[in-house]
C-alpha positions as CSV (number, residue, x, y, z in Angstrom):
1,M,-36.5,-194.9,-66.5
2,G,-37.0,-192.4,-63.6
3,R,-35.7,-193.9,-60.4
4,E,-36.4,-197.5,-61.4
5,R,-33.3,-199.8,-61.1
6,V,-32.0,-200.7,-64.5
7,T,-31.7,-204.5,-64.9
8,M,-30.4,-207.0,-67.5
9,E,-34.0,-207.2,-68.9
10,H,-33.9,-203.5,-69.7
11,V,-30.6,-203.8,-71.5
12,A,-31.8,-206.8,-73.4
13,A,-34.9,-205.0,-74.6
14,R,-32.8,-201.9,-75.6
15,A,-30.3,-204.1,-77.5
16,G,-32.9,-206.4,-79.0
17,V,-31.4,-209.6,-77.7
18,S,-32.2,-212.1,-75.0
19,R,-31.4,-211.7,-71.3
20,A,-29.2,-214.8,-71.6
21,L,-27.0,-213.0,-74.3
22,V,-26.7,-210.0,-72.0
23,S,-25.5,-212.2,-69.2
24,I,-23.0,-213.9,-71.5
25,V,-21.5,-210.5,-72.5
26,F,-21.1,-209.3,-69.0
27,R,-19.6,-212.6,-67.8
28,G,-17.1,-212.4,-70.6
29,V,-17.6,-215.9,-71.8
30,A,-18.0,-217.3,-75.3
31,G,-21.4,-217.3,-77.1
32,A,-21.9,-213.7,-78.3
33,S,-20.6,-212.3,-81.6
34,E,-18.5,-209.2,-81.6
35,A,-21.4,-207.2,-83.1
36,T,-23.8,-208.4,-80.5
37,R,-21.3,-207.7,-77.7
38,E,-20.9,-204.1,-78.9
39,R,-24.7,-203.6,-79.2
40,V,-25.2,-204.9,-75.6
41,L,-22.4,-202.7,-74.2
42,A,-23.8,-199.6,-76.1
43,A,-27.3,-200.3,-74.7
44,A,-25.8,-200.6,-71.2
45,R,-24.0,-197.3,-71.5
46,E,-27.2,-195.6,-72.7
47,L,-29.2,-196.9,-69.8
48,D,-26.3,-196.4,-67.3
49,Y,-26.5,-200.0,-66.4
50,R,-24.1,-201.4,-63.7
51,P,-24.0,-205.2,-63.3
52,D,-24.6,-206.5,-59.8
53,T,-21.3,-208.3,-59.3
54,R,-22.2,-209.4,-55.8
55,A,-25.4,-211.1,-56.9
56,S,-23.7,-212.8,-59.8
57,R,-21.1,-214.2,-57.5
58,L,-23.8,-215.8,-55.3
59,G,-24.8,-218.0,-58.2
60,R,-21.3,-219.3,-59.1
61,S,-19.3,-222.0,-57.4
62,R,-16.3,-219.7,-57.7
63,T,-16.3,-215.9,-57.1
64,R,-12.9,-215.0,-58.5
65,T,-12.5,-212.4,-55.8
66,L,-9.5,-211.8,-53.5
67,G,-10.1,-210.0,-50.2
68,V,-7.6,-207.5,-48.8
69,T,-7.4,-206.1,-45.3
70,F,-5.5,-202.8,-45.0
71,R,-5.0,-200.0,-42.4
72,V,-6.9,-196.9,-43.2
73,G,-4.5,-193.9,-43.3
74,H,-1.4,-196.0,-43.8
75,A,0.2,-194.3,-46.9
76,F,2.3,-197.3,-48.0
77,H,-0.8,-199.6,-47.9
78,G,-2.3,-197.2,-50.4
79,D,0.6,-197.8,-52.7
80,L,0.2,-201.5,-52.3
81,L,-3.5,-201.4,-53.1
82,E,-2.7,-199.8,-56.5
83,S,-0.3,-202.6,-57.3
84,L,-2.8,-205.3,-56.1
85,Y,-5.6,-203.9,-58.3
86,T,-3.3,-204.0,-61.3
87,Q,-2.2,-207.5,-60.7
88,A,-5.7,-208.8,-59.8
89,D,-7.1,-207.3,-63.1
90,D,-4.3,-209.0,-65.0
91,A,-5.3,-212.4,-63.4
92,A,-9.0,-211.8,-64.0
93,Y,-9.8,-211.5,-60.3
94,E,-11.7,-208.8,-58.5
95,L,-10.6,-207.2,-55.2
96,V,-12.8,-206.7,-52.2
97,L,-11.3,-204.3,-49.6
98,S,-12.0,-204.2,-45.9
99,G,-10.4,-201.5,-43.8
100,V,-8.9,-201.6,-40.3
101,T,-9.4,-198.5,-38.2
102,P,-8.9,-197.7,-34.5
103,S,-12.5,-198.7,-33.9
104,R,-12.7,-201.6,-36.4
105,S,-10.5,-204.6,-35.7
106,E,-8.7,-206.7,-38.3
107,E,-10.8,-209.7,-37.2
108,A,-14.0,-207.8,-38.2
109,A,-12.4,-206.8,-41.5
110,V,-11.6,-210.5,-42.2
111,E,-15.1,-211.6,-41.3
112,T,-16.5,-209.1,-43.9
113,L,-14.3,-210.6,-46.6
114,L,-15.3,-214.2,-45.7
115,A,-19.0,-213.1,-45.9
116,E,-18.3,-211.8,-49.4
117,R,-17.1,-215.3,-50.3
118,C,-13.6,-214.2,-51.2
119,E,-11.5,-217.2,-52.4
120,G,-8.3,-216.0,-50.8
121,I,-7.2,-213.2,-48.4
122,I,-4.3,-210.8,-48.5
123,L,-3.4,-209.3,-45.1
124,L,-1.4,-206.0,-45.3
125,G,0.6,-205.5,-42.1
126,S,-1.4,-208.0,-40.1
127,S,-1.5,-207.8,-36.3
128,Q,-3.2,-211.1,-35.8
129,T,-1.6,-213.8,-33.6
130,T,0.1,-216.8,-35.0
131,T,-2.9,-218.9,-33.8
132,Q,-5.4,-216.6,-35.5
133,L,-3.5,-216.7,-38.8
134,A,-3.2,-220.5,-38.7
135,H,-7.0,-220.8,-38.1
136,L,-7.8,-218.4,-40.9
137,A,-5.6,-220.4,-43.2
138,T,-7.8,-223.5,-42.6
139,R,-10.7,-221.5,-44.1
140,V,-9.1,-219.9,-47.1
141,P,-5.7,-219.4,-48.6
142,V,-3.9,-216.5,-46.9
143,V,-0.9,-214.3,-47.7
144,S,0.6,-212.0,-45.2
145,V,2.2,-209.0,-46.8
146,L,4.9,-206.9,-44.9
147,R,4.9,-209.2,-41.8
148,P,6.6,-212.6,-41.3
149,A,4.3,-215.4,-40.2
150,P,5.7,-218.5,-38.6
151,G,4.6,-222.0,-39.6
152,E,3.7,-223.3,-43.1
153,E,0.0,-222.5,-43.3
154,V,0.3,-218.8,-44.4
155,G,2.1,-217.4,-47.4
156,V,4.4,-214.5,-46.8
157,V,5.5,-211.7,-49.1
158,R,7.6,-209.0,-47.4
159,T,10.6,-206.7,-47.6
160,D,13.8,-207.6,-45.9
161,D,13.2,-205.0,-43.1
162,A,16.4,-205.8,-41.2
163,A,18.5,-205.3,-44.4
164,G,16.7,-202.0,-44.9
165,L,17.8,-200.6,-41.6
166,R,21.3,-201.8,-42.2
167,L,21.3,-199.8,-45.4
168,A,20.1,-196.7,-43.6
169,V,22.8,-197.0,-40.8
170,E,25.6,-197.7,-43.3
171,H,24.6,-194.7,-45.3
172,L,24.7,-192.4,-42.3
173,R,27.9,-193.9,-41.0
174,A,29.5,-193.3,-44.4
175,L,28.5,-189.6,-44.0
176,G,30.5,-189.5,-40.7
177,H,27.7,-189.9,-38.2
178,T,28.5,-192.0,-35.2
179,R,25.5,-191.2,-32.9
180,I,22.5,-192.5,-34.9
181,A,19.1,-192.8,-33.3
182,L,16.3,-195.2,-34.2
183,L,12.7,-193.8,-34.1
184,D,11.2,-197.2,-33.2
185,G,8.0,-198.6,-34.6
186,G,6.8,-200.3,-31.4
187,R,4.5,-203.3,-32.2
188,T,3.7,-202.2,-35.7
189,A,4.2,-204.9,-38.4
190,G,7.9,-204.9,-39.5
191,A,9.1,-203.0,-36.4
192,T,10.8,-206.0,-34.8
193,E,12.8,-206.8,-37.9
194,R,13.8,-203.1,-38.4
195,R,14.9,-202.9,-34.8
196,R,17.0,-206.0,-35.2
197,G,18.6,-204.6,-38.4
198,Y,19.4,-201.3,-36.7
199,R,21.0,-203.0,-33.7
200,S,23.0,-205.4,-35.9
201,A,24.4,-202.5,-37.9
202,M,25.2,-200.4,-34.9
203,R,27.0,-203.2,-33.1
204,H,29.0,-204.0,-36.3
205,S,31.1,-200.9,-35.5
206,P,32.1,-200.2,-31.9
207,A,32.4,-196.5,-32.7
208,L,28.6,-196.2,-33.2
209,A,26.4,-195.3,-30.2
210,E,22.8,-196.7,-30.1
211,V,19.9,-194.4,-29.2
212,V,16.3,-195.7,-29.4
213,L,13.5,-193.2,-29.2
214,P,9.8,-194.3,-29.2
215,G,8.2,-193.7,-32.6
216,G,5.5,-195.3,-34.7
217,P,3.7,-195.4,-38.0
218,S,2.3,-191.9,-38.2
219,E,3.3,-188.2,-38.2
220,L,2.1,-187.8,-34.7
221,E,4.5,-190.5,-33.4
222,G,7.2,-188.9,-35.3
223,A,6.4,-185.5,-33.8
224,A,6.5,-187.1,-30.3
225,A,9.9,-188.6,-31.1
226,A,11.1,-185.2,-32.2
227,S,10.0,-183.7,-28.8
228,A,12.0,-186.4,-27.0
229,F,15.0,-185.7,-29.3
230,L,14.9,-182.0,-28.5
231,D,14.7,-182.7,-24.8
232,L,18.1,-184.4,-24.9
233,D,21.2,-182.4,-23.9
234,P,22.3,-180.8,-27.2
235,R,25.8,-182.2,-26.5
236,D,24.4,-185.7,-26.5
237,R,21.9,-185.5,-29.3
238,P,22.3,-187.9,-32.2
239,T,23.4,-186.2,-35.4
240,A,21.3,-188.6,-37.5
241,V,18.1,-190.6,-37.1
242,A,16.6,-193.6,-38.9
243,A,12.8,-193.5,-38.7
244,F,10.4,-196.5,-38.6
245,N,8.7,-195.2,-41.8
246,D,8.4,-192.1,-44.0
247,R,5.4,-190.7,-42.2
248,C,7.2,-190.9,-38.8
249,A,10.3,-189.2,-40.4
250,I,8.1,-186.4,-41.9
251,G,6.5,-185.7,-38.5
252,F,9.9,-185.7,-36.9
253,I,11.3,-183.2,-39.4
254,D,8.4,-180.9,-39.1
255,V,8.8,-180.5,-35.3
256,V,12.6,-180.2,-35.2
257,R,12.5,-177.6,-38.0
258,Q,10.0,-175.5,-36.1
259,A,12.4,-175.7,-33.1
260,G,15.2,-174.2,-35.3
261,T,17.0,-177.4,-36.0
262,Q,18.0,-177.7,-39.6
263,V,17.8,-180.8,-41.7
264,P,20.4,-182.1,-42.7
265,R,22.8,-179.6,-41.3
266,D,22.0,-180.3,-37.6
267,V,20.4,-183.8,-38.0
268,S,20.2,-186.1,-41.0
269,V,17.0,-188.2,-41.3
270,V,16.3,-191.4,-43.2
271,G,12.7,-192.8,-43.6
272,F,11.4,-196.2,-44.8
273,D,8.9,-197.1,-47.5
274,D,9.4,-194.4,-50.2
275,I,5.8,-193.2,-50.2
276,T,4.9,-190.6,-52.8
277,E,5.2,-187.7,-50.4
278,A,8.9,-188.6,-49.7
279,G,9.8,-187.5,-53.2
280,Y,8.1,-184.1,-53.0
281,P,10.7,-181.3,-53.5
282,H,9.9,-179.7,-50.2
283,V,10.3,-183.0,-48.4
284,A,13.1,-184.7,-50.4
285,L,13.4,-187.5,-47.9
286,T,16.2,-190.0,-48.0
287,T,14.5,-193.3,-47.5
288,V,14.6,-197.1,-47.8
289,R,12.4,-198.0,-50.7
290,Q,10.0,-201.0,-50.6
291,D,9.1,-202.3,-54.0
292,A,5.3,-201.9,-53.9
293,D,4.8,-203.2,-57.4
294,R,6.7,-206.5,-56.8
295,L,5.1,-207.0,-53.3
296,G,1.6,-206.7,-54.9
297,A,2.6,-208.9,-57.8
298,E,4.0,-211.7,-55.6
299,A,1.0,-211.6,-53.2
300,V,-1.5,-212.0,-56.0
301,R,0.6,-214.6,-57.8
302,S,0.9,-216.6,-54.6
303,L,-2.9,-216.8,-54.2
304,V,-3.7,-217.3,-57.9
305,D,-1.2,-220.2,-58.2
306,R,-3.0,-222.0,-55.4
307,L,-6.5,-221.2,-56.6
308,D,-6.1,-221.7,-60.4
309,H,-3.3,-224.1,-60.8
310,G,-3.7,-226.4,-57.8
311,A,-0.5,-225.4,-56.0
312,T,-0.7,-227.2,-52.6
313,A,-2.3,-225.1,-49.8
314,T,0.0,-226.6,-47.2
315,T,3.2,-225.1,-48.6
316,P,2.6,-221.5,-49.6
317,G,5.6,-219.5,-50.7
318,R,7.8,-217.2,-48.7
319,I,9.1,-214.3,-50.7
320,V,11.6,-211.8,-49.2
321,I,12.4,-208.8,-51.4
322,A,15.5,-206.7,-51.0
323,P,15.0,-203.0,-50.3
324,E,16.8,-200.1,-52.0
325,L,18.3,-196.9,-50.5
326,V,17.0,-193.8,-52.2
327,V,19.2,-190.8,-51.3
328,R,17.7,-187.3,-51.3
329,A,18.3,-184.0,-49.5
330,S,17.4,-185.0,-45.9
331,T,20.9,-186.5,-45.2
332,G,24.3,-185.0,-45.4
333,A,27.8,-185.1,-44.0
334,R,28.1,-184.7,-40.2
335,K,29.2,-181.2,-39.3
336,P,31.6,-180.7,-36.3
337,R,29.7,-179.3,-33.3
338,Q,30.7,-175.9,-32.1
339,A,32.6,-175.9,-28.8
340,S,30.6,-174.2,-26.0
341,S,32.0,-171.0,-24.7
């Protein structure tokens, strides 16, 4: 065929059937026998034919596509995308992804999905205002994953972030730590709830001393938090830290180790998310696990229920999933500090 684009007509000619039968096969609807279907698919493979799903959507009243905005480079968003793909496939929907980067806003990412005629949109860690979310929900069904959204217009599927930080603090306190720092997440989605959970757990015991250091969602912010930690008087340094997320924790650990501080002998570290890297033997990070599989399943189910089964768009669900503490080698019992000579 040279460089000529392969079309349904080419597949039909190779298979010896009509173009209409080829269309029926690729749309997955009734009307073609099993033998015909196999012949058409074999011809498509021989010709390396790829159906133009975008063009086919333009001719249908329904596109059966769900749009997803995600932050490029956010490791846990990658875990969520895997779950979303699986759940969407099971529900016979396609996903259209639109990334958010430092130079590409979430608003631009959303407009791309609307232009693709997505029937519903899943926002991972959205940073949009309440007003923006409410306006978007008047255009298509919306589910916010990982971030609470006030009002009744937007569905919410998230982890109980406050409970997660309480788990981290309680774990560290049980190991004998009383000076426990939070590597804060700033304005990142989930940070407010995690900060609240940390402060609630610390205030629960008068013996615990709060220390909040600026952190963030990446290794770079974790490294900056480690520098601030190392600048503290050694006599006043926390003996344990709870990081905003795993990447922040990994950046923190890398810098303090380079400075000669041992983990967990000198400082115990807890992350949040349980990304794949957290379980690597050389990292072995104790962390608060978010259930990516269930988060993805609930997000897709919420939209599919509304799109396929007529669930009312004015009362989308609000699902809050309990986190789980995963203990590895980055935390240990508090060691008595040596008296200075």
